[in-house]
Phi, psi and omega in degrees: 000323181299326179289332181276338185305313177298326178293321178294322178297320180295330183270356185287126177300333181296338180257015184288152176256170176285354179226133174237121182239152173203158178112200187271219184296326175245086190284157166284157181206157170238132180233159172234137179218154180275137174234172188300332184243018179156223180227146180249124175257118187240132176256123176258106186272120174240154180287103175251154190266045177215139173270111188205166165249113182263117178271145182215160167217125178239144189226133172218123179058031180083358175270113183251120174254126178246160178172202182209151172246122175269101184280118179288173181279111178054252188272006175285133181302149177266160178236125174259129177242131184241137172253117182287155176290164179305136180086003182234156173237171178225153178210118341289170178270351173217152182215139176266132186232123177293163176298143179058037177222180179226152176216151187229156174236133179266128171260133180218153182299136178290132177273126178270141177154000000 
């Protein structure tokens, strides 16, 4: 268990940053930023040399968006899927992003009623 403890800490959303990067010299990234009606989670797709599902958690002001990027093979577009935090919704909750492009998901407070 002691060997796994640092890995669990790294994956904890409570320790998330506003930027999650992976890949080579020009990495792909997921960022979160505040906008007038909520938060924007943006995936910046760069050509990285791995077929993978990259899991992420990004945090700004205690708003943590978690999700995954399904990285397609080379020039196949990637798909980012976002899970909003409790009390929040997203629109859309997934976005397809071409290579060397960006796509965003809007997080906004859930309306009760």
